[in-house]
C-alpha positions, 0 to 999 in steps of 0.5 A, a space after each residue: 618538845 621534840 618537834 620544836 627542837 627539830 624544827 629549830 635544828 632544821 631552820 638554824 643553818 638556813 641563817 648562815 646559808 646564802 641560798 636561803 636569802 631568797 626565802 621569807 623567814 615565815 616560809 623557812 619557819 613553816 618549812 622547818 615545821 613541815 620537815 620536822 613533822 615528816 621526819 618524826 612521822 611519815 604515816 600522816 601528811 605533815 601539813 594539815 588545814 590548821 597549819 595552812 590556816 595559821 601560816 597561810 601557806 599551802 603545802 605546794 608553796 613549801 616544796 622548794 624551801 622544804 627540799 632545800 632544808 632537807 639538803 641541809 639536814 642531810 648535809 648534801 652540800 657538805 656544810 662545814 658549820 657543824 657547831 649547830 649539829 653538835 648543839 642539837 646532839 645534846 640530850 637537853 635538845 632531845 638529840 634531834 641532830 641524830 634524827 633522820 627520816 627513812 624516806 625522802 620528803 620529796 615523796 610527799 609532794 608527789 602524792 598530792 
Protein backbone atom coordinates (compact mmCIF):
# COMPACT_ATOMS: atom_id res chain seq x y z
CA UNK A 1 0.00 0.00 0.00
CA UNK A 2 2.85 2.38 0.77
CA UNK A 3 4.13 2.14 -2.81
CA UNK A 4 0.66 2.89 -4.18
CA UNK A 5 0.14 5.87 -1.86
CA UNK A 6 3.60 7.23 -2.63
CA UNK A 7 3.09 6.91 -6.39
CA UNK A 8 -0.25 8.74 -6.06
CA UNK A 9 1.39 11.41 -3.93
CA UNK A 10 4.11 11.92 -6.54
CA UNK A 11 1.70 12.05 -9.48
CA UNK A 12 -1.01 14.24 -7.96
CA UNK A 13 0.79 17.62 -8.10
CA UNK A 14 1.54 17.05 -11.79
CA UNK A 15 -2.18 17.55 -12.43
CA UNK A 16 -1.90 21.26 -11.64
CA UNK A 17 1.61 21.97 -12.90
CA UNK A 18 1.68 23.50 -16.37
CA UNK A 19 5.10 21.98 -17.17
CA UNK A 20 3.60 18.49 -17.06
CA UNK A 21 1.21 19.07 -19.96
CA UNK A 22 3.96 17.92 -22.31
CA UNK A 23 3.93 14.41 -20.79
CA UNK A 24 1.40 11.70 -21.56
CA UNK A 25 -0.62 10.60 -18.52
CA UNK A 26 0.76 7.07 -18.91
CA UNK A 27 4.30 8.46 -18.80
CA UNK A 28 3.57 10.38 -15.61
CA UNK A 29 2.01 7.29 -14.03
CA UNK A 30 5.00 5.11 -14.97
CA UNK A 31 7.40 7.79 -13.74
CA UNK A 32 5.56 8.04 -10.42
CA UNK A 33 5.90 4.28 -9.94
CA UNK A 34 9.60 4.49 -10.87
CA UNK A 35 10.26 7.31 -8.40
CA UNK A 36 8.18 5.71 -5.65
CA UNK A 37 10.06 2.43 -5.98
CA UNK A 38 13.38 4.35 -5.88
CA UNK A 39 12.30 6.40 -2.88
CA UNK A 40 11.38 3.28 -0.91
CA UNK A 41 14.39 1.17 -1.88
CA UNK A 42 17.68 2.29 -3.45
CA UNK A 43 19.27 -1.16 -3.22
CA UNK A 44 17.66 -2.36 -6.47
CA UNK A 45 16.99 -0.65 -9.77
CA UNK A 46 13.44 0.75 -9.66
CA UNK A 47 12.56 -0.42 -13.17
CA UNK A 48 12.50 -4.05 -14.25
CA UNK A 49 11.53 -6.07 -17.33
CA UNK A 50 8.02 -6.71 -16.01
CA UNK A 51 7.31 -3.00 -15.56
CA UNK A 52 8.85 -2.29 -18.95
CA UNK A 53 6.65 -4.95 -20.55
CA UNK A 54 3.37 -3.73 -19.05
CA UNK A 55 4.03 0.00 -19.51
CA UNK A 56 5.95 -0.21 -22.81
CA UNK A 57 8.41 2.34 -21.40
CA UNK A 58 12.13 1.79 -21.04
CA UNK A 59 13.79 3.38 -18.02
CA UNK A 60 15.67 5.78 -20.29
CA UNK A 61 12.37 7.08 -21.70
CA UNK A 62 11.24 8.00 -18.18
CA UNK A 63 14.26 10.09 -17.24
CA UNK A 64 12.90 13.58 -18.01
CA UNK A 65 9.53 13.01 -16.35
CA UNK A 66 11.03 11.19 -13.34
CA UNK A 67 13.43 14.07 -12.72
CA UNK A 68 10.56 16.56 -13.07
CA UNK A 69 8.49 14.60 -10.54
CA UNK A 70 11.45 14.49 -8.18
CA UNK A 71 11.66 18.29 -8.37
CA UNK A 72 8.01 18.44 -7.31
CA UNK A 73 8.65 15.91 -4.54
CA UNK A 74 11.53 17.97 -3.20
CA UNK A 75 9.59 21.19 -3.83
CA UNK A 76 12.55 22.73 -5.62
CA UNK A 77 10.29 25.12 -7.53
CA UNK A 78 8.59 26.38 -4.37
CA UNK A 79 5.17 24.92 -5.18
CA UNK A 80 2.63 26.83 -3.10
CA UNK A 81 -0.08 24.16 -3.32
CA UNK A 82 0.56 22.28 -0.12
CA UNK A 83 -2.88 20.75 0.41
CA UNK A 84 -1.85 17.52 -1.30
CA UNK A 85 1.21 17.33 0.99
CA UNK A 86 -1.04 17.76 4.04
CA UNK A 87 -3.34 15.05 2.69
CA UNK A 88 -0.51 12.54 2.30
CA UNK A 89 0.99 13.33 5.71
CA UNK A 90 -2.03 11.62 7.28
CA UNK A 91 -1.68 8.17 8.83
CA UNK A 92 -4.38 6.74 6.54
CA UNK A 93 -1.97 7.43 3.64
CA UNK A 94 0.98 5.95 5.56
CA UNK A 95 2.51 9.44 5.96
CA UNK A 96 4.19 9.11 2.55
CA UNK A 97 4.60 12.88 2.24
CA UNK A 98 7.32 12.64 4.87
CA UNK A 99 9.20 9.95 2.91
CA UNK A 100 12.25 10.98 0.95
CA UNK A 101 15.19 9.29 -0.67
CA UNK A 102 18.70 9.73 0.72
CA UNK A 103 20.06 9.73 -2.83
CA UNK A 104 18.83 11.68 -5.87
CA UNK A 105 17.24 9.57 -8.58
CA UNK A 106 19.51 10.98 -11.31
CA UNK A 107 22.16 8.52 -10.09
CA UNK A 108 20.02 5.64 -11.40
CA UNK A 109 20.21 6.93 -14.94
CA UNK A 110 23.97 7.35 -14.83
CA UNK A 111 24.46 3.73 -13.74
CA UNK A 112 22.92 2.14 -16.81
